[in-house]
N, C-alpha and C positions, 0 to 999 in steps of 0.2 A: 752301647745302640741294640737296642734289643729288637724281637721281634714284636711288629705293630706300628714302630715308630716311621715318620714319614720324614723321606730322605731327597734330594737333588743331587742328581750328578756334577761332579764338576768339572769335567768334561763337556759338558752340555748342556741343557734348560731343561731338560728332562727330569719328572717326579715321580717316585712311588714307594712303594711300601715293601719293611723290608720283611719276607716272608718263610726265610729260613736262616740261621747259623749252618755256614758249611766248616768252616772251622775259624783258625785265630784270625786267620787275614784276608779273610773268603766269607760275603754272605750274600745270599739270593735276592732281588727285587721285582718285583711283580709293576711295572712301568705300567700308565694310564692306559696306554690301547690293547692292555691286556696279555702281555706275554712275560714271561720272568728269563731273567739275564743272572750269571753268576759275575760279580765283582767288587772288585777290591777294596778293602773296609776303609783305605787312605782317599778312595776314588769317589766317598763319597760324604755328605753333612747330612747330619740330622735338622730338620725343618722346626727351625726351636715356637715352642704355644706362642711367645710374645712376638712372634716376627706375623704368627697369625692374626692376633689379636688387633697388633699394631695397621695392616696394609688387608687382614680380611682372609680368602683362601683366592688361590689364584685361578683361574677359569678353567684352567685343564685340574685342578682338584678337584672343584664341583661337579667335574662333569665325571671323571674318573666316579667318583664318590655315586652320584645318580649311577652311572651306569655298573658300577660292582652290583649296588642294590639287585639291578633288574639283570644283570647274567648271574647273580650265585641265586634269584630266587628262579631264574629259570632250569639251572644245573638241578636244582634241589626238586621240581616240576617234573624233570624228566628222570630222576629217580625214582619217584616217587611212584609214577608211570609202570616204572621198568619193577617194580616190587607190590602191586599190588594185587590181587588173586585174579583169576580171568573171568567170572561173574561180574567184576567190578568195572572189566573195562566197556562191559556195556552200558554202563551209564554217560549222559552226554557231560564231557568234565572240560571239553572244552581244549582247543591246543596248549604244548606245554608251554608256551610265553602269553597266555594271556594270562592277564594284570590278577590277583587273589581277586576272592569276591569281599566284598566290601564286610568286615568284620562289625560285631554290634563295639558299643566303647568301651574302654576295660576302666573294670571297677578296684575300686582300691584292693588293696591287698600286695601280699610279696611274689616279684614273678623273677626270672631267670629271661636275660634277654642275651638274643644272639646278637650283634650286628657284623654289617661286613666294612674290612678295611681293602680288601681287594676282593674281584671277583671270587676268587679262591678261600681265602683269611677272613675270617670269623672272629671276632671279639667275645666274649665271655661278662656278663655284666650280671650282678643281682641289683634288684629294683625295688624298693621299699615304697612302694605308694599307699602309706597307712599314714596318720598322724601318731604313730608312734614310733622310739627307735626301735632296733633290732639286736639284738647279736647272738653271733651267726659263726659255725664252724666249716669251711669246704674242702672236700676230699673229691676221691675218683677211687674205683671200683673196676679192677681188672683181673679178670682169670677168677673171681671170686678170693681175691686180694686187696685190703681197703691200705688207702694212703692218703694221709692227712695233709693238706696243703697251705693251707688261712682260716687264719680266724680274727672277726675285728668286728667293732660295732658298728652298723650305719645306721644317720641319724634318718629322722620322718623326713620324706619328700625329697630323698634323693636315692641316686643309683652310685654302685661302687666302681670302683677303678677297673680296666682290666683283669679279669682272674685268669685268664691263658687264653690264647688265642691258635684256633682248629684251625684246619684245612679241609674243604669239602671232599678232597679228591680221597681222601683218608676218612671217610664217612665211615664206612664198615667199623672201620677201627678206632671209632671215639667209644670213649670207655661209660661207664657210667657214673655220673655225677651224684654225692651224697652231701645234700645239707643239714643241718642242724638248725635251728632257727625259735628264737626268744624274745618276744616283744616284751617291753619295758619301757616307764616312764619312771622319772624324779616324781617321788611321791603319789604316786600313784596306789590306790588302794586294794589294786587286785593284781593276782596271782595268773599266771598266766602257765598254761601247760607247755614243754621245750615239744616241738613238732619236729618227726625225722621224715625226711622226703628223698626218694632215690628216684634220678631222671635216667632215664636209659632211649636214646634217640629213636624212631623208627623212620624213613625216609616216607612211609604214605602221611602221616602225621606230621612230619617236619616242616614241609613247605603250607600245606593249611594253617599251620599256625602266626603265617606274617603277616603283622599290620603296618599302617602305613607309618602312624604318628603317637607313637610309642610314649607313655605319662615322663615325664624326669627326663629321659633320654632327647626325648624331641625329635624323633627321626626313626627311620625306617628299621623294624628288627624284626627278626623269628621270636616268638613269646609265649611261653611255660610260665603255669600259676602256680606255685610252691604250696600256699594256703589253702585249702579245702574251704572253710568259711571265713574270707578275710572281713567282713562287715563286724561279726562278733566273734572272736578270739576264743580258744575254750580258754574257761573260768575254771581256777581249780577252788573247790571250798576251803574256806578256812580250817574247818575241823579236818577235814581230810588231808591237809597239806600239814598241820603240825601230825595226822598218825603217819604220813609217810614220811619225814625228817625222821622222826623219835626210831622208827622204825629203821630207817637207815643209820640213825650214830647207834643204836643201840647193836647194829649186826643183824638182827631180825626179821628182814627185809628179806620175803617169798626170793627162794631163788629161782634164778631161769634156768629151765634146762639144759643142759653141754650140748651142744652137737657137736651131732657125730662127723668125725673129718671119714670119710671114703678111705679102703686099703689106699699106700700105695704099690703105683702100676707098677711092674719089675720093668729093668732097665733096658732098653734093645740097645743092639750094638749096632752103631753107624760103620757103614761101608762108603769106602771111597766109592765116588764115581770114576765115570771111562774118563782118559786124558780130553776124547773130542767127543760133545754132546753138540749129537743134533735138535736142534727146535724146530725143525718145519712140523706141521701139524701130521704129515703122514708119517712121521718116525714118531711123534708122542700115540698116534692114533691109528696101528696099522689098520684099523677094522672101520675107517672113517666113512670108505666112503657105500659100506652098507649101513651105515647106522646114523641118526637124524644131524643134519648138518647142522652147524653151528653159525653164529654173528661173529663180525670182526671181533668183536668188542669179548666176544668169548673166545675166543682164539689166541685174540693176545693173554687174557687173563690167562688162561693155560700155559701161554709160550712162561711168564713172566712166572708163574709159579713155580713150573719146573725150574727156570731158573735161579730160583733165591734160594729152595729147596738142594737144588747141587753145587751151587756157590757153599751154602751154608754147609754140606757136609764136605766138599773139597777143603775145609777151613779145620774144619774141625780133627779131618784125617792129617791135617799137615804136608798138603798137597803144595809143590814149589809153581805150580802153573797147570792152565786148565783153558782150552780152547772151546767158543761154542760157537756150534753152525748157525746163521740168523737169516743166511740167503741176503741176495738185494734189494732186491726186488722195490716197494715203494718207499724203504726205510724206517719206516715206523718203529718194528722190531728193535730195530738195532739201534737206535734213538734213544730208546727209552731203557735199552741193557744199561748203556753209555751213562745213561743219566745215574744211573742206579751206581753205576760204578764209582763213579765222580765223587759218592756223596761217603763211599765205605773207608775207612781208614785202615782196612785190614788188604787194602789190594796196594801193592807198589806200584804199579803200573799196566797200561791195559794199550792196543795196539790193534791196528788189522794185521790178522796172520797168514803170511803165506800168500801173498798173493800170485803168485803161479798155480795154486792148488786152489784156492780157495775165492781167487778173485775179490772183493770186496765184502763178502757175504760170512766173516768170521771175523769172533775177534778172542785174541792172546788175552789173557789176564794171568798176569805175575803176582804170585799171594806173597805177604811178608812173613 
């Protein structure tokens, strides 16, 4: 069972998509009406591809696919609106949930396509919309460090299997993708240059990349072109090719200047946090009354950032337990904290802390 698999619950008729593997016995499933639940692996079964071919997609699966695309596009539209500069807000962009403007037909070329598996989950595909085969490598770059992930040959007019699955809610944490692409055709008298493409997603451009019917995949996707001149790939002159190969074989190829690594920063001492941490806004920002007010989303992000930093320091300094005071309120912060704690393998358990002192407004966390 993998992320992206469509599964059916054994205890009912619901179907959904596996969005996370929580541990060896537990998975997170996005049900078709757009909510996620943790489920034991033994309580779900993967819907086989042969079953879909024989009986077709169920009505709920078809509706879920359409809903996933529209809901995911709406989230991307809202993200694009939030990240746009102030002058851009004056332009008539329409409501966030409005359909994307009709895009021109997709020309031949090599593309990266992201398709919805659920409203939150996207699958990454490499699309070869050319007449030649393509040899490719795929990697990702995080904090300046590269990691190779895949290498394969993609025939003409085909799309790769899912090269990865990403969550829209983690959009700000997506790494940069790095592709190396080399067109190839048996008995072709032409040699082509290796193309290296780095893709870093931005919310403002992500929404506008949506295409209703992507070639080869034949479905809606967010589409990004990887080759700059798809109609006429860069041709290497035979004399230059021989000269380059000879230099590489003889070791006389011009050397690239070495990148100067920045000096390492001195390590900072990690201090243990207080046993009780108050996450109320007035505790985190004592001058909040005199400062510019924050939106509910910004307040929640600030509280979660402080929570994650505090929990990391508590683990690093070998604390046995810590209490997070979140208040009772609407329960949104408590729900988010419990969701994060349930996924952390360094947590022994957590529970409501001292109801006589905090009511239901605090959570006690025991650390391993």
